[in-house]
N, C-alpha and C positions, 0 to 999 in steps of 0.2 A: 413362549412362556411355559414355565414348569407347571404342570397341572395334574390333578387326580380327578378322574371322572367316574361317575356312577350313573348308569342308565336304568331307567325303569324297565325297559324291555330291550333285549339285545338285538332284536330283529329290526327295530325301527325307532326313529327318534320320537320322544314324547312331545306333546303340543306345547309344553312349557319347559324352559330351561332356566335354572337359577345358577348364576355365577357369583361365587363368594370370594372376597379378597380378605386376607388376614390382617391382623394388627401388625405394627412394626416389629420386626425381628421374629415374627411367627412364620410358619410355613404351612403349605397345604396339609402336610402330615399331622399338624396340630389339630386341624378340624377332625381328622380321622380319630385321633386319640381322645378327643373330647366327646365323641359320640354323635356328631352331626349326621353322618351317613346312616348310622344305625337308626336314628330317629326318623329319617325319611323312609327307610325300608320298612320299619314297623307299621307305618301308616299306609303302605302300598299305594302311594300316590303316583299318578301319571306325570311325574316330574323328573327330568334329567338334572343332574347336579354336577357342577364343576367347581373344584377348589383351585384357585390360581395363585401363584407366588407373586409377591411384590419385591422387585429389586429396587432398593432405595435410590440408587443413582438415577433410575429411569423415572421415579416419582419426581425427583428434583428437576429433571430436564423435560418433563411432560411426555417423554417417549412412551410411557406406560399407556397413555390414552390411545395413541395410534396402534400400539401392539394389541391392546384389548380389542380394538375394533377389527383389525385385520385377522387376528389369530382366533378369536373366540366369538365375538358378537356377530360379525358379518356372516361367518359360516353357520351359526345357529339360526340366524334369521333366514338365510338362504334355504335351510332345511325346513322352513316353515314354523319354527318355534317362536313363541312369545318369550322374550328374554327379560327376566328380572335380574338386575345387577345389585349386589349388596356387599356389605363387608362390616368388619369390626374395627373400631377405632380408626387408625390411619386408612385401613381398607374402605371404611365407610366414606371417608373424605375423598378418596380417589373415585369412588362410585359417584359421589356428588359432582366432582369435577367433570366426569364423563357425561353425566346427565345435563350439566350446564352447557356442554358443547354439542351434544346430540340427543336432545330430549325425545325426538320423534322415533328413535331407534329402540327405546326401552318400553317394555310392558309394565314396569314398576321398579321401585327402589326399596330394598329392605336394609335398614341401617341399624346396627347394634352398637350402642355407645360410641357414635362416630366422633372422630376428631373434627372440630368445627372452627379451627383457626385460632389465632392468638387472642389473648385477653384484650389487646388493643382494639380489635375489630368488634368483639362481642360487647365491650364496654361502650363503644361508640353507638351500637344499636340500643343498648339499655338507656343511654343518655337521651336518645331520640324519642324514648317512650315506647319502644318496641319495634318489631320488624315492619309493621304496617306503616309506621310514621318515618322510618329511616330512609334517607336519600343519600346514596353513596356518591352521587355525581358521576362525572366521566371517569371511567376506570382505565388505569394503565394496563398495557398488554400482559404484564407479569403479575397483576394483582389478582391472583387466583382466589384468595380467601374472600374478598368482597364480591367477586364474580359468583362464587358459590352461594353466598347469602342473597345476592340479587336473584339468582335462580330460585332459591327457596321462596323468596318474597313473591315471585311471579307465579310459581307452580305449586305452592304448598298444598293446596286442596284441589288442584286440577290434575292434569296429565303430564307425565306419568305419575300414577299414584305413589305416594311416599309413605312407607311404614317405618316408624321409629320405635325401637325397643331399648329400654335403659334400666339399669339397676338403681334402686332407690338410694343406695349408699355409694354409688359411683363417685369417685373423687372429681369427676368432671361434670357432675349432675347439674350444677348451676348453668353451664352452657347448654346442656341438653334441654333443660327446662325452657330456655329461650327459644329453641326450635319447637319444642312441644307446644308452646303457647301459640305458635302460628298455625298449628295443625288442628283439624277436627279431632275430637276425643277418640273416635273409633280408629284413628290412624296412629295412636300412641299406646304402647304397652309398657307399664311400669311394674316391675317385679322386685321382690326383695333380693338384695345382693349388691356386689360391688363391681369393680372393673376386672373381671376374672372369667375364666372359662366355664365354671359351673353356672354362673349367671347368664352368660351368652348362650349356653346350650338351652337353658330354660326359655330364654327369649326366642330362640330359633324354633323350639317346639310350639310355643305360643303362636308364632308367625305361621307355621305350617297348618296348625289347627284352625286359625281364623281366616286364612286366605285360600287354602287348598283342600279343606276337609271334604268338600263335595266332589273333588276331582280324583275319584278313586277308580282304578281299573281292576279287572279280574273279578 
């Protein structure tokens, strides 16, 4: 996978690695331009950071999950790192797909305005009266969207911890609120803004401050 990496210290891996996946049609370089790496450096956190590319054809055939595991997550874990996997929009959805398949491999999920499936599935959850009351029944092997929501239903406030960040005026805010309603309030950050990079940067900075503020080196 095409990646851009930022290490807290060149000599040794940090105890925590965050792997971020971009929105559809975005690239690892877009994280750079938006200021994500600079935000981490300013805080001097003992966190290594990887921006990884999403190739849409591999999202469709699910190969992205095996590649994530083999190329990024397994090596980080082998080096002793606790891995947070996250992403923006489609990247957040892929992170959820991975967590649904391998929850025990992740130290946490950080999702910024994640894509949460079609309106058909979210409307089904709403008609059931919310995620707690929803029963998806037996799932077909290719039913990734319902599998993601079933994972959220089972793990929303358990392990791995799930952090949701969203813009108040995001055009997909209704679906995000459905997820937010299933989470404990401290696991949700709602900031002014829409579905755009300035909002996602603010949400990233909020995530760093709330989850890693005490994890400072030097």
